[in-house]
DRENNU-144099 format. One record per residue (C-alpha): residue number from 0; x, y, z. Coordinates in nm, 2 decimals, m for minus. Each point is the difference from the previous one (the first is absolute). Example, Ala and Ser with C-alpha at 12.3 -4.5 7.8 and 13.67 -1.06 7.14 Angstrom:
<lumlums>
0;1.23;m0.45;0.78
1;0.14;0.34;m0.07
</lumlums>
This chain:
<lumlums>
0;m5.71;m28.41;m1.30
1;m0.24;0.29;m0.02
2;m0.17;0.11;0.33
3;m0.37;m0.04;m0.02
4;m0.07;0.29;0.22
5;m0.07;0.31;m0.23
6;0.09;0.25;0.28
7;0.34;m0.16;0.04
8;0.06;0.02;m0.37
9;m0.07;0.38;0.00
10;0.26;0.08;0.26
11;0.35;0.11;m0.11
12;0.30;m0.21;0.09
13;0.20;0.15;0.28
14;0.31;0.09;m0.22
15;m0.22;0.16;m0.25
16;m0.17;0.21;0.27
17;0.34;0.12;0.13
18;0.13;0.08;m0.34
19;m0.31;0.20;m0.10
20;0.01;0.18;0.34
21;0.36;0.10;m0.04
22;m0.04;0.12;m0.36
23;m0.31;0.20;0.10
24;0.18;0.18;0.29
25;0.30;0.06;m0.23
26;m0.24;0.15;m0.26
27;m0.16;0.23;0.26
28;0.34;0.12;0.12
29;0.11;0.07;m0.36
30;m0.31;0.18;m0.07
31;0.05;0.22;0.30
32;0.36;0.08;m0.10
33;m0.11;0.08;m0.36
34;m0.27;0.23;0.14
35;0.26;0.19;0.21
36;0.21;0.04;m0.30
37;m0.29;0.13;m0.20
38;m0.08;0.25;0.27
39;0.36;0.10;0.02
40;0.01;0.09;m0.37
41;m0.23;0.29;0.05
42;0.17;0.31;m0.16
43;m0.08;0.21;0.31
44;0.21;m0.23;0.22
45;0.38;m0.06;0.02
46;m0.07;m0.36;0.08
47;0.02;m0.27;m0.27
48;0.20;0.00;m0.32
49;m0.14;0.16;m0.32
50;0.09;m0.08;m0.35
51;0.27;0.20;m0.17
52;m0.05;0.17;m0.34
53;0.22;m0.26;m0.16
54;0.24;m0.28;0.13
55;0.30;0.17;0.17
56;0.31;m0.18;0.11
57;m0.01;0.17;0.34
58;m0.26;m0.08;0.26
59;0.13;0.23;0.28
60;0.24;0.28;0.05
61;0.28;0.09;0.25
62;0.10;0.36;m0.01
63;0.32;0.10;0.17
64;0.01;0.38;0.04
65;0.34;0.17;0.06
66;m0.10;0.34;0.14
67;0.21;0.31;m0.04
68;0.14;m0.01;m0.35
69;0.25;m0.28;m0.07
70;0.30;0.12;m0.21
71;m0.01;m0.20;m0.33
72;0.36;0.09;m0.08
73;0.12;m0.15;0.33
74;m0.20;m0.33;m0.02
75;m0.12;m0.13;m0.33
76;0.10;0.24;m0.28
77;0.37;m0.02;m0.07
78;0.15;0.33;m0.13
79;0.37;m0.03;m0.07
80;m0.01;0.36;m0.15
81;m0.06;0.13;0.36
82;0.35;m0.13;0.09
83;0.16;0.18;m0.30
84;m0.20;0.32;0.06
85;0.03;0.00;0.39
86;0.03;0.35;0.13
87;m0.11;0.17;m0.32
88;m0.32;0.20;m0.05
89;m0.29;m0.06;m0.25
90;m0.01;0.37;m0.09
91;m0.02;0.07;m0.37
92;m0.11;m0.36;m0.08
93;m0.37;0.03;0.09
94;m0.24;0.19;0.23
95;0.03;m0.14;0.35
96;m0.32;m0.04;0.20
97;0.03;m0.07;0.37
98;m0.24;m0.01;0.29
99;0.20;0.22;0.24
100;0.17;0.20;m0.28
101;0.36;m0.06;0.11
102;0.16;m0.21;m0.28
103;0.35;m0.10;0.09
104;0.25;m0.20;m0.19
105;m0.03;m0.34;m0.16
106;0.09;m0.27;0.25
107;0.11;m0.36;m0.06
108;m0.17;m0.27;0.19
109;0.18;m0.09;0.33
110;m0.11;m0.36;m0.07
111;0.17;m0.24;m0.24
112;m0.23;m0.15;m0.27
113;0.03;m0.35;m0.13
114;m0.17;m0.23;m0.25
115;m0.21;m0.25;0.18
116;m0.11;m0.36;m0.07
117;m0.03;m0.15;m0.35
118;m0.20;0.30;m0.12
119;0.28;0.24;0.07
120;m0.23;0.27;0.15
121;0.18;0.28;0.17
122;m0.05;0.03;0.37
123;0.21;0.19;0.24
124;0.19;m0.13;0.31
125;m0.25;0.19;0.21
126;m0.24;m0.30;m0.04
127;0.21;m0.32;0.00
128;m0.28;m0.23;0.10
129;m0.26;0.14;m0.24
130;0.27;m0.02;m0.28
131;m0.01;m0.38;0.05
132;m0.36;0.01;m0.13
133;0.09;0.20;m0.31
134;m0.11;m0.28;m0.24
135;m0.35;0.03;0.13
136;m0.03;0.38;m0.02
137;m0.15;0.20;m0.28
138;0.15;0.35;0.02
139;m0.18;0.31;m0.14
140;0.27;0.26;m0.02
141;m0.21;0.27;m0.17
142;m0.26;0.09;0.25
143;m0.14;0.36;0.01
144;m0.21;0.16;0.27
145;m0.20;0.32;0.00
146;0.13;0.15;0.32
147;0.32;0.03;0.19
148;m0.17;0.07;0.33
149;m0.02;m0.30;0.23
150;m0.37;0.01;0.10
151;m0.16;0.05;m0.35
152;0.25;m0.23;m0.16
153;m0.07;m0.27;0.25
154;m0.38;0.05;m0.06
155;0.06;m0.04;m0.37
156;0.20;m0.32;0.03
157;m0.28;m0.14;0.21
158;m0.32;0.14;m0.15
159;0.09;0.14;m0.34
160;m0.07;0.36;0.11
161;0.22;0.26;0.18
162;m0.30;0.11;0.21
163;m0.14;m0.19;0.29
164;m0.34;m0.17;0.02
165;0.03;m0.23;m0.30
166;m0.01;m0.37;0.04
167;0.34;m0.17;0.02
168;0.11;m0.28;m0.22
169;m0.07;m0.27;0.26
170;m0.35;0.11;0.03
171;m0.06;0.00;m0.37
172;0.14;m0.36;m0.02
173;m0.23;m0.13;0.28
174;m0.29;0.19;m0.16
175;0.07;m0.18;m0.33
176;0.09;m0.34;0.12
177;m0.13;m0.04;0.36
178;0.16;m0.22;0.26
179;0.10;m0.36;0.00
180;m0.04;m0.04;0.38
181;m0.32;0.13;0.16
182;0.16;m0.03;0.35
183;0.27;0.26;m0.08
184;0.00;0.35;m0.15
185;0.06;0.01;m0.37
186;0.25;0.28;0.03
187;0.25;0.01;0.29
188;0.27;0.26;0.07
189;0.31;m0.05;0.21
190;0.14;0.34;0.08
191;0.36;0.07;0.10
192;0.02;m0.05;0.38
193;0.20;0.33;0.01
194;m0.30;0.21;m0.12
195;m0.25;0.07;m0.27
196;0.11;0.13;m0.34
197;m0.08;0.34;m0.15
198;m0.37;0.04;m0.01
199;m0.06;m0.27;0.25
200;m0.29;m0.23;m0.04
201;m0.14;0.19;m0.29
202;0.24;m0.21;m0.21
203;m0.22;m0.31;0.06
204;m0.34;0.17;m0.01
205;m0.30;m0.13;m0.21
206;m0.09;0.35;m0.08
207;m0.34;0.00;m0.18
208;m0.01;m0.37;m0.05
209;m0.21;m0.21;0.24
210;0.16;0.04;0.35
211;0.05;m0.37;0.04
212;0.30;0.02;m0.24
213;0.20;0.22;0.23
214;0.35;m0.14;0.09
215;0.01;m0.14;0.34
216;0.32;0.10;0.18
217;0.15;m0.24;0.25
218;0.17;0.13;0.31
219;0.37;m0.08;0.06
220;m0.03;m0.10;0.37
221;m0.26;m0.18;0.21
222;m0.31;m0.12;m0.17
223;0.03;0.09;m0.38
224;m0.35;0.15;0.03
225;m0.16;0.16;0.30
226;m0.23;m0.22;0.21
227;0.09;m0.30;m0.20
228;0.03;m0.23;0.31
229;m0.31;m0.09;0.21
230;0.05;0.11;0.36
231;0.08;m0.31;0.22
232;m0.30;0.09;0.22
233;m0.25;m0.06;m0.29
234;m0.09;m0.36;m0.06
235;m0.03;m0.14;m0.36
236;m0.37;m0.07;0.06
237;m0.07;0.35;0.11
238;0.20;0.14;m0.29
239;m0.19;m0.21;m0.25
240;m0.34;0.11;0.15
241;0.11;0.37;m0.02
242;0.12;m0.03;m0.36
243;m0.33;m0.16;m0.10
244;m0.21;0.28;0.16
245;0.23;0.26;m0.16
246;m0.02;m0.15;m0.34
247;m0.39;m0.01;0.02
248;m0.01;0.37;0.11
249;0.25;0.10;m0.28
250;m0.21;m0.18;m0.27
251;m0.31;0.19;0.12
252;0.18;0.33;0.00
253;0.13;m0.06;m0.35
254;m0.34;m0.09;m0.13
255;m0.14;0.33;0.13
256;0.28;0.19;m0.17
257;0.03;m0.15;m0.36
258;0.27;0.13;m0.23
259;0.24;0.12;0.27
260;0.33;m0.14;m0.11
261;0.19;0.14;0.29
262;m0.24;m0.16;0.24
263;0.01;m0.33;m0.19
264;0.38;0.01;0.00
265;0.01;0.06;0.37
266;m0.23;m0.30;0.07
267;0.21;m0.22;m0.23
268;0.31;0.12;0.19
269;m0.16;m0.10;0.33
270;m0.09;m0.34;m0.14
271;0.35;m0.04;m0.14
272;0.16;0.11;0.33
273;m0.19;m0.29;0.18
274;0.14;m0.25;m0.25
275;0.35;0.15;0.01
276;0.00;m0.08;0.38
277;0.03;m0.36;m0.11
278;0.24;0.04;m0.29
279;0.24;0.29;0.07
280;0.17;m0.14;0.32
281;0.13;m0.30;m0.18
282;0.12;0.20;m0.30
283;0.20;0.26;0.20
284;0.16;m0.27;0.21
285;0.34;m0.01;m0.18
286;0.15;m0.23;0.27
287;m0.15;m0.29;m0.20
288;0.24;0.07;m0.28
289;0.33;m0.21;m0.03
290;0.31;0.17;0.15
291;0.17;0.00;m0.35
292;m0.31;0.19;m0.14
293;0.02;0.26;0.28
294;0.37;0.05;m0.07
295;m0.07;0.03;m0.37
296;m0.22;0.30;0.08
297;0.25;0.15;0.24
298;m0.21;m0.05;0.31
299;0.32;m0.09;0.19
300;0.15;0.35;m0.04
301;m0.12;0.32;0.16
302;0.05;0.22;m0.31
303;m0.22;m0.23;m0.22
304;m0.24;m0.16;0.24
305;m0.29;0.25;m0.02
306;m0.01;0.02;m0.38
307;0.07;m0.38;m0.02
308;m0.30;m0.07;0.21
309;m0.22;0.20;m0.23
310;0.15;m0.18;m0.31
311;m0.06;m0.34;0.16
312;m0.35;0.10;0.11
313;m0.07;0.12;m0.36
314;0.09;m0.34;m0.14
315;m0.23;m0.18;0.25
316;m0.29;0.24;m0.08
317;0.04;m0.06;m0.37
318;0.00;m0.37;0.06
319;m0.33;0.03;0.18
320;m0.16;0.17;m0.30
321;0.03;0.37;0.08
322;m0.02;0.17;m0.34
323;0.22;0.31;0.06
324;0.27;0.04;0.27
325;0.20;0.32;0.01
326;0.32;0.03;0.21
327;0.17;0.33;0.07
328;0.36;0.06;0.06
329;0.05;0.36;0.10
330;m0.20;0.21;0.25
331;m0.05;0.36;0.10
332;0.23;0.29;m0.09
333;0.21;0.20;0.24
334;0.33;m0.07;0.19
335;0.12;m0.26;0.01
336;m0.12;m0.10;m0.33
337;m0.17;m0.34;m0.01
338;m0.06;m0.02;m0.38
339;0.19;0.03;m0.32
340;0.00;0.39;m0.02
341;0.38;0.04;m0.03
342;0.05;0.37;m0.02
343;0.30;0.04;0.23
344;0.20;m0.31;m0.07
345;m0.10;m0.26;m0.26
346;0.25;m0.26;0.12
347;m0.10;0.02;0.37
348;m0.38;0.02;m0.07
349;m0.03;m0.27;m0.26
350;0.24;m0.24;0.18
351;m0.21;0.03;0.32
352;m0.33;m0.07;m0.19
353;0.15;m0.27;m0.22
354;0.13;m0.18;0.30
355;m0.36;m0.02;0.13
356;m0.16;m0.10;m0.33
357;0.25;m0.21;m0.20
358;0.02;m0.33;0.19
359;m0.37;m0.04;0.08
360;m0.12;0.09;m0.34
361;0.24;m0.23;m0.17
362;m0.10;m0.27;0.25
363;m0.36;0.06;m0.09
364;0.06;m0.04;m0.37
365;0.20;m0.32;0.05
366;m0.26;m0.15;0.23
367;m0.29;0.08;m0.24
368;0.20;m0.14;m0.29
369;0.07;m0.32;0.19
370;m0.36;m0.05;0.09
371;m0.12;0.07;m0.36
372;m0.18;0.31;0.10
373;0.17;0.22;m0.27
374;m0.19;m0.20;m0.26
375;m0.33;0.17;0.08
376;0.11;0.30;0.22
377;0.11;0.33;m0.13
378;0.26;0.18;0.21
379;0.03;0.38;m0.05
380;0.29;0.21;0.14
381;m0.04;0.37;m0.03
382;0.09;0.34;0.13
383;m0.15;0.34;m0.06
384;0.29;0.14;m0.21
385;0.38;m0.02;m0.04
386;0.27;0.24;0.09
387;0.22;0.24;m0.19
388;0.33;m0.12;m0.16
389;0.15;0.32;0.15
390;0.03;0.11;0.36
391;m0.24;0.23;0.18
392;0.22;0.31;0.02
393;0.37;0.04;m0.07
394;0.23;m0.22;0.21
395;m0.29;m0.20;0.13
396;m0.03;m0.38;0.04
397;m0.37;m0.04;m0.04
398;m0.24;m0.01;m0.30
399;m0.32;0.19;m0.07
400;m0.35;m0.13;m0.10
401;m0.02;m0.10;m0.36
402;m0.32;m0.10;m0.19
403;0.12;0.01;m0.36
404;0.17;m0.34;0.00
405;0.01;m0.28;0.26
406;m0.02;m0.38;0.04
407;m0.27;m0.24;0.13
408;m0.02;m0.38;m0.05
409;m0.24;m0.29;m0.03
410;0.05;m0.37;0.07
411;m0.21;m0.31;m0.02
412;m0.31;m0.09;m0.20
413;0.00;0.11;m0.36
414;0.31;0.22;m0.02
415;0.33;m0.05;m0.17
416;0.28;m0.13;0.22
417;0.35;0.16;0.02
418;m0.12;0.27;m0.23
419;0.04;0.37;m0.03
420;m0.25;0.23;m0.17
421;0.05;0.35;m0.11
422;0.31;0.22;0.08
423;0.10;0.33;0.15
424;0.27;0.22;m0.16
425;0.37;m0.02;0.06
426;m0.02;0.15;0.35
427;m0.35;m0.11;0.10
428;m0.17;0.34;m0.03
429;m0.24;m0.04;m0.29
430;m0.18;m0.30;m0.15
431;0.19;m0.09;m0.32
432;m0.22;m0.29;m0.12
433;m0.35;m0.14;0.06
434;m0.13;0.23;0.27
435;m0.25;m0.17;0.25
436;m0.25;0.23;0.19
437;m0.16;m0.11;0.32
438;m0.32;m0.04;m0.20
439;0.18;m0.25;m0.22
440;0.14;m0.17;0.30
441;m0.35;m0.04;0.16
442;m0.15;m0.11;m0.33
443;0.26;m0.28;m0.04
444;m0.05;m0.12;0.36
445;m0.38;m0.02;m0.05
446;0.06;m0.18;m0.33
447;0.21;m0.26;0.17
448;m0.29;m0.06;0.24
449;m0.24;m0.05;m0.29
450;m0.16;0.35;0.03
451;m0.04;0.25;m0.29
452;0.09;0.34;0.15
453;m0.25;0.16;m0.24
454;m0.28;m0.22;0.12
455;0.07;0.00;0.37
456;m0.22;0.31;0.08
457;m0.22;0.15;0.26
458;m0.26;0.27;m0.06
459;0.07;0.30;0.23
460;m0.12;0.36;m0.03
461;m0.11;m0.04;m0.36
462;0.32;m0.17;m0.12
463;0.10;m0.37;m0.05
464;0.32;0.02;0.21
465;0.29;m0.25;m0.03
466;0.34;m0.05;0.15
467;0.17;0.13;m0.32
468;m0.22;0.31;m0.04
469;m0.02;0.05;m0.38
470;0.36;m0.11;m0.06
471;0.22;m0.31;m0.01
472;0.09;m0.30;m0.21
473;0.12;m0.34;0.08
474;0.38;m0.03;m0.03
475;0.00;m0.32;m0.22
476;0.38;0.00;0.00
477;0.01;m0.13;0.36
478;m0.25;m0.28;m0.05
479;0.14;m0.35;m0.02
</lumlums>
């Protein structure tokens, strides 16, 4: 029976009121989130994802960099002719170009090679754990670099140029695609705990790109970043009040200095640092991982623990939406050598470095595959150049630098599995088929991320600069 009171008829039933109120609050919250995303998509900020040039299979990239020059003929490029010609010279066959000018005799690899997996890819016994992942690897055995000097060659592999000051690949990627997590840097670098590589932090510089795209290097002990933890004497209420005041002062300062990208980047970094205080501690707490996962990465052995921690941390960062993670294996030069620069004794040097890298890196690939991360993550393994098929001096046991032919590999989103592209000659000195320059290498990586290397540009000093300079083409033969 209808109520005769008109005021009573105009009131909402209780359940309708609650339903409308809940929907309204949800809509308000959603609008706030969308507004944050819109603000984050500003091209001057590293925060917020931005559309690619075209749909790419890879959404993020993991770059493993083996510093010092890994010998291709002792790892991934099997050369039976070196066994037959062991102890002989290359004189009369071709002009020999070496970095130190002391060409010795051809030397067979001290490591046995075997066909691995169903694909039959050749991988030496130096890397037994990584060999188990052969069916997921896409080898490029015809890489060519411009320099056989560590520092400029390392610069080129990271930035496309042999000179310093140019933006590195990770900075170009975040400049083009932004970040998927506004509470973390879009580009994080995990250096080798034993020391920085040739050229140091220049290898992850943003160069002339907006400074917010600089790689953020985590420390290997204590807090990953300085001043990440709030002092115990500072209360959360006081901390929040200070941050609010600082944010207001920073905004006013930025408004009075428009167009200053370095200042804007610094303010964004301060704001990001405040948010990282909430997110980073949980991510770097590897004790939350299962014991079997920690063993998979080699955290239970002294030799592999440090690099294993970086590999496991890389996976956790990628899961949280970090666009680019770069992990280094190989540090500073000198004695004892803590990188792949095997001048004196290739067996001793490479065995030592492989014992550090092999198990954690294989564990990382297996873990990512099990979690389905290889479906949309591109894994890149590279080094600055290879090593000569002959010794560095007569009667020596080591190999010299060699930029004319070497091996890098890809795995994951968009690349062929258990596949080998290109080839070096019978002894691994020259490229015999399908040479791949570093420009081509970078163009292919960007393509897999949905970026056209010719369109990803930044105007600087009168030139539309790009990662590939004025060179490069996509190596379509490696695409799935």
